[in-house]
N, CA, C and O atoms as a printed pandas DataFrame, in Angstrom:
     atom_number atom_name residue_name chain_id  residue_number  x_coord  y_coord  z_coord
0              1         N          MET        A               1    3.316    5.576  -21.847
1              2        CA          MET        A               1    4.101    6.491  -20.871
2              3         C          MET        A               1    3.673    7.660  -19.727
3              4         O          MET        A               1    3.327    8.736  -20.215
4              5         N          ARG        A               2    3.664    7.572  -18.461
5              6        CA          ARG        A               2    2.930    8.063  -17.482
6              7         C          ARG        A               2    3.567    9.759  -17.569
7              8         O          ARG        A               2    4.450   10.462  -18.060
8              9         N          ASP        A               3    2.611    9.756  -16.866
9             10        CA          ASP        A               3    2.594   11.501  -16.796
10            11         C          ASP        A               3    3.665   11.754  -15.672
11            12         O          ASP        A               3    4.228   10.709  -15.347
12            13         N          SER        A               4    3.824   12.169  -15.421
13            14        CA          SER        A               4    5.183   12.871  -14.605
14            15         C          SER        A               4    4.494   13.285  -13.005
15            16         O          SER        A               4    5.010   12.951  -11.938
16            17         N          SER        A               5    3.094   14.163  -13.164
17            18        CA          SER        A               5    2.467   13.770  -11.815
18            19         C          SER        A               5    2.536   13.238  -11.529
19            20         O          SER        A               5    3.100   13.284  -10.436
20            21         N          ILE        A               6    2.165   12.160  -11.950
21            22        CA          ILE        A               6    2.014   11.113  -11.411
22            23         C          ILE        A               6    2.896   10.412  -10.100
23            24         O          ILE        A               6    2.543    9.893   -9.041
24            25         N          ASP        A               7    4.316   10.694  -10.785
25            26        CA          ASP        A               7    5.697   11.165   -9.227
26            27         C          ASP        A               7    5.656   11.076   -8.483
27            28         O          ASP        A               7    6.193   10.225   -7.774
28            29         N          GLY        A               8    4.814   12.134   -8.151
29            30        CA          GLY        A               8    4.756   12.594   -6.296
30            31         C          GLY        A               8    3.537   12.081   -5.974
31            32         O          GLY        A               8    2.799   12.785   -5.285
32            33         N          THR        A               9    3.005   10.543   -6.475
33            34        CA          THR        A               9    2.045   10.171   -5.459
34            35         C          THR        A               9    2.006    9.598   -5.149
35            36         O          THR        A               9    2.750    8.723   -5.591
36            37         N          SER        A              10    0.673    9.057   -3.380
37            38        CA          SER        A              10    1.536    7.259   -3.020
38            39         C          SER        A              10    0.286    6.296   -3.674
39            40         O          SER        A              10   -0.770    6.902   -3.857
40            41         N          PHE        A              11    0.311    4.894   -4.030
41            42        CA          PHE        A              11   -0.924    4.050   -3.788
42            43         C          PHE        A              11   -0.606    3.313   -2.921
43            44         O          PHE        A              11    0.548    3.167   -2.518
44            45         N          PRO        A              12   -2.204    2.386   -2.253
45            46        CA          PRO        A              12   -1.367    2.136   -1.645
46            47         C          PRO        A              12   -1.730    0.228   -1.544
47            48         O          PRO        A              12   -2.720   -0.273   -2.078
48            49         N          ILE        A              13   -1.247   -0.142   -1.177
49            50        CA          ILE        A              13   -1.380   -1.897   -1.636
50            51         C          ILE        A              13   -1.428   -2.496   -0.655
51            52         O          ILE        A              13   -1.326   -1.985    0.460
52            53         N          GLY        A              14   -1.613   -3.846   -0.913
53            54        CA          GLY        A              14   -1.746   -4.987   -0.104
54            55         C          GLY        A              14   -1.814   -6.532   -0.747
55            56         O          GLY        A              14   -2.113   -6.796   -1.912
56            57         N          ARG        A              15   -1.480   -7.431    0.249
57            58        CA          ARG        A              15   -1.538   -8.776   -0.110
58            59         C          ARG        A              15   -2.791   -8.960    0.372
59            60         O          ARG        A              15   -3.166   -8.852    1.539
60            61         N          CYS        A              16   -3.670   -9.361   -0.988
61            62        CA          CYS        A              16   -4.375  -10.644   -1.101
62            63         C          CYS        A              16   -4.814  -11.578   -1.137
63            64         O          CYS        A              16   -5.226  -12.024   -2.208
64            65         N          GLU        A              17   -4.914  -12.286    0.049
65            66        CA          GLU        A              17   -4.464  -13.960   -0.061
66            67         C          GLU        A              17   -5.670  -14.825   -1.496
67            68         O          GLU        A              17   -5.588  -16.049   -1.386
68            69         N          ARG        A              18   -6.071  -14.647   -1.977
69            70        CA          ARG        A              18   -6.944  -15.555   -2.581
70            71         C          ARG        A              18   -6.352  -15.433   -4.478
71            72         O          ARG        A              18   -6.440  -16.284   -5.363
72            73         N          CYS        A              19   -5.559  -13.495   -4.540
73            74        CA          CYS        A              19   -4.806  -13.889   -6.591
74            75         C          CYS        A              19   -3.286  -14.069   -5.760
75            76         O          CYS        A              19   -2.339  -14.261   -6.523
76            77         N          GLY        A              20   -2.935  -14.024   -4.183
77            78        CA          GLY        A              20   -2.281  -14.676   -4.093
78            79         C          GLY        A              20   -0.818  -13.184   -4.594
79            80         O          GLY        A              20    0.378  -13.472   -4.585
80            81         N          LYS        A              21   -1.069  -12.482   -4.775
81            82        CA          LYS        A              21    0.168  -11.019   -4.308
82            83         C          LYS        A              21   -0.264  -10.472   -4.161
83            84         O          LYS        A              21   -1.488  -10.610   -4.161
84            85         N          SER        A              22    0.263   -9.473   -3.928
85            86        CA          SER        A              22    0.686   -7.534   -3.494
86            87         C          SER        A              22   -0.598   -6.907   -4.570
87            88         O          SER        A              22   -0.263   -7.277   -5.695
88            89         N          VAL        A              23   -1.702   -6.244   -4.654
89            90        CA          VAL        A              23   -1.870   -5.517   -5.421
90            91         C          VAL        A              23   -3.003   -4.295   -4.579
91            92         O          VAL        A              23   -3.400   -4.064   -3.437
92            93         N          LEU        A              24   -3.124   -3.925   -5.524
93            94        CA          LEU        A              24   -3.405   -2.583   -5.564
94            95         C          LEU        A              24   -4.810   -2.552   -4.491
95            96         O          LEU        A              24   -5.115   -3.724   -4.273
96            97         N          THR        A              25   -5.838   -1.509   -3.694
97            98        CA          THR        A              25   -6.409   -1.199   -2.533
98            99         C          THR        A              25   -7.700   -0.386   -3.133
99           100         O          THR        A              25   -7.440    0.309   -4.115
100          101         N          TYR        A              26   -8.712   -0.384   -2.789
101          102        CA          TYR        A              26   -9.106    0.434   -2.452
102          103         C          TYR        A              26  -10.180    0.561   -1.450
103          104         O          TYR        A              26  -10.806   -0.497   -1.506
104          105         N          VAL        A              27  -10.668    1.283   -0.621
105          106        CA          VAL        A              27  -11.611    1.833    0.904
106          107         C          VAL        A              27  -13.232    1.026   -0.153
107          108         O          VAL        A              27  -13.500    1.023   -1.355
108          109         N          ALA        A              28  -13.923    0.471    1.042
109          110        CA          ALA        A              28  -15.442    0.562    0.421
110          111         C          ALA        A              28  -16.633    0.084    1.557
111          112         O          ALA        A              28  -17.449   -0.717    1.101
112          113         N          LEU        A              29  -16.713    0.257    2.166
113          114        CA          LEU        A              29  -17.669   -0.281    3.560
114          115         C          LEU        A              29  -18.408   -1.847    3.341
115          116         O          LEU        A              29  -19.106   -2.394    2.488
116          117         N          ALA        A              30  -17.585   -2.310    5.117
117          118        CA          ALA        A              30  -17.430   -4.160    5.322
118          119         C          ALA        A              30  -18.861   -4.204    5.337
119          120         O          ALA        A              30  -19.476   -3.150    5.171
120          121         N          SER        A              31  -19.573   -5.454    5.542
121          122        CA          SER        A              31  -21.476   -5.842    5.729
122          123         C          SER        A              31  -20.981   -4.941    7.032
123          124         O          SER        A              31  -21.778   -4.024    6.832
124          125         N          ASP        A              32  -20.406   -4.602    7.980
125          126        CA          ASP        A              32  -20.617   -4.465    9.709
126          127         C          ASP        A              32  -20.643   -3.436    9.086
127          128         O          ASP        A              32  -21.653   -2.928    9.573
128          129         N          GLY        A              33  -20.123   -2.431    8.043
129          130        CA          GLY        A              33  -20.742   -0.569    7.753
130          131         C          GLY        A              33  -19.222    0.024    7.891
131          132         O          GLY        A              33  -18.894    1.020    7.246
132          133         N          ALA        A              34  -18.313   -0.648    8.773
133          134        CA          ALA        A              34  -16.404   -0.103    9.124
134          135         C          ALA        A              34  -16.268   -0.104    7.389
135          136         O          ALA        A              34  -16.733   -0.905    6.579
136          137         N          GLU        A              35  -15.407    1.174    7.168
137          138        CA          GLU        A              35  -14.750    0.977    6.531
138          139         C          GLU        A              35  -13.486   -0.425    5.903
139          140         O          GLU        A              35  -13.770   -1.448    6.525
140          141         N          ARG        A              36  -13.095   -0.510    5.584
141          142        CA          ARG        A              36  -12.199   -1.483    4.938
142          143         C          ARG        A              36  -12.080   -1.104    3.541
143          144         O          ARG        A              36  -12.757   -0.525    2.691
144          145         N          ARG        A              37  -10.474   -1.896    3.688
145          146        CA          ARG        A              37   -9.592   -2.004    2.123
146          147         C          ARG        A              37   -9.743   -3.610    1.825
147          148         O          ARG        A              37   -9.705   -4.543    2.627
148          149         N          PHE        A              38  -10.059   -3.629   -0.601
149          150        CA          PHE        A              38  -10.883   -4.392   -0.535
150          151         C          PHE        A              38   -9.495   -4.976   -1.733
151          152         O          PHE        A              38   -8.537   -4.204   -1.730
152          153         N          CYS        A              39   -9.386   -5.907   -2.453
153          154        CA          CYS        A              39   -8.709   -5.823   -3.775
154          155         C          CYS        A              39   -9.174   -5.963   -4.852
155          156         O          CYS        A              39   -9.662   -7.036   -5.208
156          157         N          THR        A              40   -9.091   -4.222   -6.097
157          158        CA          THR        A              40   -9.191   -4.639   -6.689
158          159         C          THR        A              40   -9.321   -5.574   -7.868
159          160         O          THR        A              40   -9.934   -5.148   -8.846
160          161         N          HIS        A              41   -8.770   -6.917   -7.900
161          162        CA          HIS        A              41   -8.916   -7.858   -8.537
162          163         C          HIS        A              41  -10.756   -8.682   -8.255
163          164         O          HIS        A              41  -11.760   -8.681   -8.967
164          165         N          CYS        A              42  -10.490   -9.216   -7.042
165          166        CA          CYS        A              42  -11.650   -9.800   -6.419
166          167         C          CYS        A              42  -12.527   -9.648   -5.598
167          168         O          CYS        A              42  -13.551  -10.253   -5.282
168          169         N          ASP        A              43  -11.693   -8.221   -5.090
169          170        CA          ASP        A              43  -12.501   -7.486   -3.745
170          171         C          ASP        A              43  -12.879   -8.290   -2.363
171          172         O          ASP        A              43  -13.812   -8.230   -1.563
172          173         N          ALA        A              44  -11.977   -8.880   -2.458
173          174        CA          ALA        A              44  -11.734   -9.564   -1.510
174          175         C          ALA        A              44  -10.872   -8.751   -0.560
175          176         O          ALA        A              44   -9.658   -8.702   -0.761
176          177         N          PRO        A              45  -11.508   -8.013    0.620
177          178        CA          PRO        A              45  -11.515   -8.396    1.982
178          179         C          PRO        A              45   -9.644   -8.021    2.535
179          180         O          PRO        A              45   -9.059   -9.024    2.943
180          181         N          LEU        A              46   -9.003   -6.999    2.537
181          182        CA          LEU        A              46   -8.152   -7.511    2.694
182          183         C          LEU        A              46   -7.459   -6.949    4.032
183          184         O          LEU        A              46   -7.577   -5.724    4.063
184          185         N          ASP        A              47   -6.459   -7.698    5.662
185          186        CA          ASP        A              47   -6.833   -7.382    6.520
186          187         C          ASP        A              47   -5.225   -6.431    6.680
187          188         O          ASP        A              47   -4.641   -6.518    5.600
188          189         N          GLY        A              48   -4.679   -5.869    7.361
189          190        CA          GLY        A              48   -3.918   -5.592    7.834
190          191         C          GLY        A              48   -3.646   -3.362    7.478
191          192         O          GLY        A              48   -4.605   -2.728    7.039
192          193         N          GLU        A              49   -2.984   -3.010    7.624
193          194        CA          GLU        A              49   -2.972   -1.946    6.916
194          195         C          GLU        A              49   -1.636   -1.859    5.611
195          196         O          GLU        A              49   -0.464   -2.186    5.799
196          197         N          PRO        A              50   -2.195   -1.356    4.376
197          198        CA          PRO        A              50   -1.836   -0.508    3.619
198          199         C          PRO        A              50    0.174    0.279    3.442
199          200         O          PRO        A              50    0.873    1.140    3.974
200          201         N          GLU        A              51    0.275   -0.909    2.193
201          202        CA          GLU        A              51    1.845   -0.105    2.378
202          203         C          GLU        A              51    1.750    0.292    1.069
203          204         O          GLU        A              51    1.450   -0.106   -0.057
204          205         N          TRP        A              52    2.163    1.322    1.740
205          206        CA          TRP        A              52    1.644    2.981    0.365
206          207         C          TRP        A              52    3.106    2.778   -0.647
207          208         O          TRP        A              52    4.096    3.224   -0.065
208          209         N          VAL        A              53    3.352    2.306   -1.770
209          210        CA          VAL        A              53    3.911    2.965   -2.748
210          211         C          VAL        A              53    4.233    3.578   -4.018
211          212         O          VAL        A              53    3.237    3.651   -4.738
212          213         N          SER        A              54    5.746    4.243   -4.760
213          214        CA          SER        A              54    5.682    5.215   -5.366
214          215         C          SER        A              54    5.348    5.060   -6.667
215          216         O          SER        A              54    5.892    3.973   -6.859
216          217         N          ALA        A              55    4.617    5.483   -8.196
217          218        CA          ALA        A              55    4.265    5.229   -9.205
218          219         C          ALA        A              55    5.004    3.864   -9.995
219          220         O          ALA        A              55    4.461    3.020  -10.708
220          221         N          GLU        A              56    6.417    3.985   -9.593
221          222        CA          GLU        A              56    7.228    3.087  -10.544
222          223         C          GLU        A              56    6.859    2.281  -10.024
223          224         O          GLU        A              56    6.189    1.586  -10.788
224          225         N          GLU        A              57    6.915    1.621   -8.362
225          226        CA          GLU        A              57    7.339    0.642   -7.069
226          227         C          GLU        A              57    6.148    0.216   -7.858
227          228         O          GLU        A              57    6.387   -0.852   -8.421
228          229         N          LEU        A              58    4.780    0.736   -8.135
229          230        CA          LEU        A              58    3.684    0.100   -8.297
230          231         C          LEU        A              58    3.880   -0.954   -9.874
231          232         O          LEU        A              58    3.597   -2.148   -9.973
232          233         N          GLU        A              59    4.497    0.043  -11.064
233          234        CA          GLU        A              59    3.938   -0.281  -11.659
234          235         C          GLU        A              59    5.149   -1.763  -12.659
235          236         O          GLU        A              59    5.143   -2.394  -13.716
236          237         N          SER        A              60    6.008   -1.617  -11.378
237          238        CA          SER        A              60    7.233   -3.381  -11.393
238          239         C          SER        A              60    6.267   -4.235  -10.420
239          240         O          SER        A              60    6.827   -5.194   -9.889
240          241         N          LEU        A              61    4.775   -4.021  -10.072
241          242        CA          LEU        A              61    3.891   -5.353   -9.879
242          243         C          LEU        A              61    2.876   -5.580  -11.057
243          244         O          LEU        A              61    1.752   -6.082  -11.052
244          245         N          GLY        A              62    3.672   -5.025  -12.115
245          246        CA          GLY        A              62    2.436   -4.308  -13.623
246          247         C          GLY        A              62    1.374   -3.903  -13.655
247          248         O          GLY        A              62    0.458   -4.368  -14.334
248          249         N          TYR        A              63    1.300   -2.601  -12.638
249          250        CA          TYR        A              63   -0.027   -2.070  -13.059
250          251         C          TYR        A              63    1.341   -1.026  -14.348
251          252         O          TYR        A              63    2.527   -1.062  -14.673
252          253         N          TYR        A              64   -0.447    0.081  -14.744
253          254        CA          TYR        A              64    0.512    0.422  -16.055
254          255         C          TYR        A              64   -0.237    1.858  -16.146
255          256         O          TYR        A              64   -1.466    1.898  -16.099
256          257         N          PHE        A              65    0.606    3.132  -16.287
257          258        CA          PHE        A              65   -0.598    4.514  -16.124
258          259         C          PHE        A              65   -0.655    5.152  -18.315
259          260         O          PHE        A              65    0.397    5.452  -18.878
260          261         N          GLY        A              66   -1.466    5.179  -18.758
261          262        CA          GLY        A              66   -1.508    6.368  -19.130
262          263         C          GLY        A              66   -2.129    4.937  -20.086
263          264         O          GLY        A              66   -2.883    4.086  -19.614
264          265         N          SER        A              67   -1.412    4.953  -22.002
265          266        CA          SER        A              67   -1.473    3.988  -22.361
266          267         C          SER        A              67   -1.208    2.959  -22.624
267          268         O          SER        A              67    0.017    2.925  -22.506
268          269         N          ARG        A              68   -1.865    1.134  -23.209
269          270        CA          ARG        A              68   -0.707   -0.224  -22.179
270          271         C          ARG        A              68    0.529   -0.393  -23.271
271          272         O          ARG        A              68    0.687   -0.232  -24.481
272          273         N          PRO        A              69    1.326   -0.822  -22.104
273          274        CA          PRO        A              69    3.005   -1.015  -23.494
274          275         C          PRO        A              69    2.381   -1.629  -24.656
275          276         O          PRO        A              69    1.235   -2.044  -24.828
276          277         N          PRO        A              70    3.447   -1.587  -25.444
277          278        CA          PRO        A              70    3.431   -2.585  -26.367
278          279         C          PRO        A              70    2.914   -3.916  -26.024
279          280         O          PRO        A              70    2.478   -4.243  -24.921
280          281         N          VAL        A              71    2.996   -4.608  -27.008
281          282        CA          VAL        A              71    2.557   -6.288  -26.760
282          283         C          VAL        A              71    3.633   -6.638  -27.118
283          284         O          VAL        A              71    4.146   -5.733  -27.776
284          285         N          ALA        A              72    4.693   -8.070  -26.975
285          286        CA          ALA        A              72    5.372   -8.977  -27.880
286          287         C          ALA        A              72    4.927   -9.390  -29.074
287          288         O          ALA        A              72    3.862   -8.804  -29.272
288          289         N          GLY        A              73    5.114   -9.898  -29.722
289          290        CA          GLY        A              73    4.928  -11.169  -30.767
290          291         C          GLY        A              73    4.389  -12.619  -30.317
291          292         O          GLY        A              73    3.526  -13.270  -30.906
292          293         N          GLY        A              74    4.993  -12.939  -29.300
293          294        CA          GLY        A              74    3.856  -13.454  -27.960
294          295         C          GLY        A              74    4.710  -15.445  -28.307
295          296         O          GLY        A              74    4.200  -16.536  -28.055
296          297         N          CYS        A              75    5.953  -15.158  -28.875
297          298        CA          CYS        A              75    6.540  -15.818  -28.342
298          299         C          CYS        A              75    8.106  -16.340  -28.037
299          300         O          CYS        A              75    9.006  -17.152  -28.253
300          301         N          GLY        A              76    7.581  -15.047  -27.285
301          302        CA          GLY        A              76    8.960  -14.721  -26.268
302          303         C          GLY        A              76    9.923  -13.982  -27.086
303          304         O          GLY        A              76   10.144  -13.367  -26.042
304          305         N          CYS        A              77   10.425  -13.639  -27.629
305          306        CA          CYS        A              77   12.108  -13.623  -27.967
306          307         C          CYS        A              77   12.053  -12.096  -28.326
307          308         O          CYS        A              77   13.075  -11.452  -28.561
308          309         N          GLY        A              78   10.216  -11.320  -28.363
309          310        CA          GLY        A              78   10.148   -9.361  -28.448
310          311         C          GLY        A              78   10.558   -9.405  -29.832
311          312         O          GLY        A              78   11.405   -8.568  -30.143
312          313         N          ALA        A              79   10.071  -10.348  -30.914
313          314        CA          ALA        A              79   11.503  -10.339  -32.230
314          315         C          ALA        A              79    9.564   -9.363  -32.608
315          316         O          ALA        A              79    9.665   -8.476  -33.456
316          317         N          GLY        A              80    8.287   -9.540  -32.100
317          318        CA          GLY        A              80    7.532   -9.189  -32.893
318          319         C          GLY        A              80    6.282  -10.218  -33.714
319          320         O          GLY        A              80    5.193   -9.829  -34.135
320          321         N          GLY        A              81    6.863  -11.647  -33.768
321          322        CA          GLY        A              81    6.739  -12.635  -34.674
322          323         C          GLY        A              81    7.510  -12.783  -35.428
323          324         O          GLY        A              81    8.651  -12.356  -35.602
324          325         N          GLY        A              82    6.327  -13.970  -36.333
325          326        CA          GLY        A              82    7.630  -14.965  -37.515
326          327         C          GLY        A              82    8.906  -15.139  -36.153
327          328         O          GLY        A              82    9.755  -14.249  -36.206
328          329         N          CYS        A              83    9.062  -15.992  -35.193
329          330        CA          CYS        A              83    9.994  -16.327  -35.243
330          331         C          CYS        A              83    9.626  -17.094  -34.975
331          332         O          CYS        A              83    9.819  -17.445  -33.812
332          333         N          SER        A              84    9.095  -17.636  -35.563
333          334        CA          SER        A              84    8.794  -19.648  -36.204
334          335         C          SER        A              84   10.338  -20.638  -36.601
335          336         O          SER        A              84   11.543  -20.507  -36.384
336          337         N          ARG        A              85    9.765  -21.284  -37.045
337          338        CA          ARG        A              85   11.286  -22.619  -36.783
338          339         C          ARG        A              85   10.509  -22.108  -38.915
339          340         O          ARG        A              85    9.372  -22.244  -39.366
340          341         N          LYS        A              86   11.369  -21.743  -39.367
341          342        CA          LYS        A              86   10.652  -21.205  -41.199
342          343         C          LYS        A              86   11.986  -22.588  -41.751
343          344         O          LYS        A              86   13.191  -22.554  -41.503
344          345         N          ASN        A              87   11.366  -23.473  -42.384
345          346        CA          ASN        A              87   12.184  -24.517  -43.428
346          347         C          ASN        A              87   12.159  -23.916  -45.267
347          348         O          ASN        A              87   12.718  -24.579  -46.141
């Protein structure tokens, strides 16, 4: 469950070509000493300006806040396991 104080915050995302998706970004110094944005997953430098999104939008991309959401059984049915065919 997300802390309500996070709802008023925005987060920078950008397109990472190496990862093939929109990712959360961070700022660091590039080899030339200039500030650049990088992918939080693979550390690749990202081009262009970031898009600023809400916590809800960030969660829709697969990120989460607080405790990890519960995981279903693994067979895709959401029944918590034990959904294989029984004879």
